[in-house]
N, C-alpha and C positions, 0 to 999 in steps of 0.2 A: 626558430627560438634559439637563443644563445645557450651555450653549455654552462651549467652551474658548477660542475666538478672540475677542480684544478689540480687534484692530487692531495694526498695527506701530507701536511707540513711535517718537517723533521721534528718539530716540538711535540708531535703526537706521541712519539716514542718516549720522550722525556716524561710526559704526564703518566703514561702507562708504567714506566719504571717506578714512579713515586707511589703507584698503587699495587706494587708487587707484594707477595707474601700474604699476610693476614692483617690488612690495615684496619684500624678502628673506624667506627662510623664517623667520628669527628674528622679523621684524616680524609676519608672518602668525600665528605661534604665540602671540605676545604678545597678540593680539586674538581668539584662538580662542574663549575662554569668553564674551566679550562678544558676539561674532558669533553664537555658538550661541544665546544667550539672547534677543538682540534681533532677529535676522534669521531664523535657521533654525527655531527653535521656534515662532514665530508661523505660519510656513508649514505646519508639521506640524499645528498646531492647526486651521488653516483647512481643510486637507484632511480631517482627522478629522470636523469639523463637517459638511462637505459629504457625507461618506459616511454620517453618522448620518441626515441628512435624506433622501438618495437613495442607496439601496444600490448603484445602478449605478456609483457613483463609488468603491466601496470597495477597488478594486485600485489602490493608489497607492504611489508612492515619492518620496522627497525626496533630492535629490543631496547627497552629502557633499563632502569636499574632495579635490582632486587635487594633483599636483605643480606645476601651473601656476597663476598668479594668477587666471585667469578664473573658476573655480568659487568662489573666495573673494569675488569682486566681484559675482557674479550668483547669486542663490539660485533654483534651478529645482526644479520638482516636476512629476510626470507621473501621469496617470490612464490606465490601460489599459482600453479598452472592447471590447465584442464585435467579433469580426471583425478583431482586431489593429489597431484604430484607437486613436488617442490624443487626450487633451486635456492641455495643458500650461500652466504659468504660470511667470513669471519676475519676481522682485523684485530691483531694483537702484536705482542713483541716479536713473534715469529714472522710477521708480515701478513700476507693475504692468503686465505685458504678458501677454496670453492668446493661445494658439494651439491649433489642433486639426485633426484630419483624418487623412489618409493620409500619415504622416510618413516612413516608411521602406518602400521597395519590397522585397518578398520575391519569390522565384522564381515566375513565372507570374502575378503580380498585374497587371503592366502589360498583358498580353494580355487579361485579364478586364476591366480598366478600359476599354481601347480598344473592345472588343466592346460594352460597355454604353453607351459614349458614341456609338458609331456607330448603335446601335439607335434608331429614331425615338422610341419611347415613353420609355425610360429616359434617352436622351440629352437630350431636351427637358426632362425633369424636372430633370436636373442643371443644365442651362443656367438654368432658372428659379431654382433654389436659389442658384446663384452670383450671379445678378443681385440677388436679395433681400439676400444677405449684403453685397454691395458698397454697396447703398443704405443698409444699416445701419451703414456705416463700417468694415467688415472689408476688409483687404487679402487677396486670394486669390492665392496663388502656389504655388511648388513647384519640383521639378526638371523643367525643360522642355527638350525637344529643340529644336534650331534648325530642323528641317524636319519636315513631316508624316511619320509612320512609314510604312514600306513597306506596300503593300496598301491604302492609303487615298488618295483623290484630294486633291491640294493645295488644291482649291477646295471641299472638304467644308464644309458649313455649320457644323460644330463642329470645324474644323481646329485652332483654338487649344486646345481641351480635349484633342484627340487627342494633342497633343504632350507632354502632361504624363506624367511618370513617377512623380510624387507630387502630391498636391493638399492644400494647407494653407490654412486661413483664420486670420488673425491680427488682433488689435486691441489697440492700446495704450490703457490706461485712465488713464495719467498718474500724478501724485503729488500730488493735491490733499489737503485736510485730511481727507477721509473715509477715507483710508488708515490713519489713526490710530484708527479707530473700528470697531465690529462691522459697520457698513454694508458693508464689503468683501464679506462673505459673500453678501449679497443681490445685489450688483453682479456678482460672479463667477457666481452661479447664473443670472442674467439673460443674461449673455454665453454661458454654456454652453448654455442653452436655445435661444439663437439659432443655435448651431452644430448642434443636434440633427438637423435635416433632412439636413445634409451628412454627418455621421458615420453616420446610419442608411442613407443611400443607399450610402455607401462600404462599410459592413459587409455590405450585401445583395449588392452587385455585385462587390466587390473582395476582401472578407475571407473569402469562403467557400472 
């Protein structure tokens, strides 16, 4: 099957510039068709191509428009993975940003996460994964408690991870000329491949 995605056209930034600030509803609607064609449709094409190459990425959705300006100014998409983990991307005036991991905590997941972090084998594995991600330029963050959770010593060797209620890796890819070319597809695949050890660990220990 031929590729659908050819890159975001340069005009995509022009239409996003016209939507900066707090544009009135009438202004947003005036630019809807251009924004669909130049910003949203390329995102859909990119995710379709990713799913064609790797079926693990086939459960995706692309955000539409809401009643506030933010969704008009930032085009987001999300891929749902095994174990309720997610990969996401965002296209806006800053270019393309990627994130993925344990984005939203569901009942019982925090307890599963803490038990796996406290375990010497799985906890050390996660520590190594996070260290490699940071060396590769990812920012690792999430919803983090101010104190170590009850039941775990404050001086636990992995106290920093124990305080997480979600765990997300993110990387900004910028807005260089390659954004206007099919090269985006391979760059996104490379970033998602780098996240795979994290999402696999989380699916095993948190998503069950």
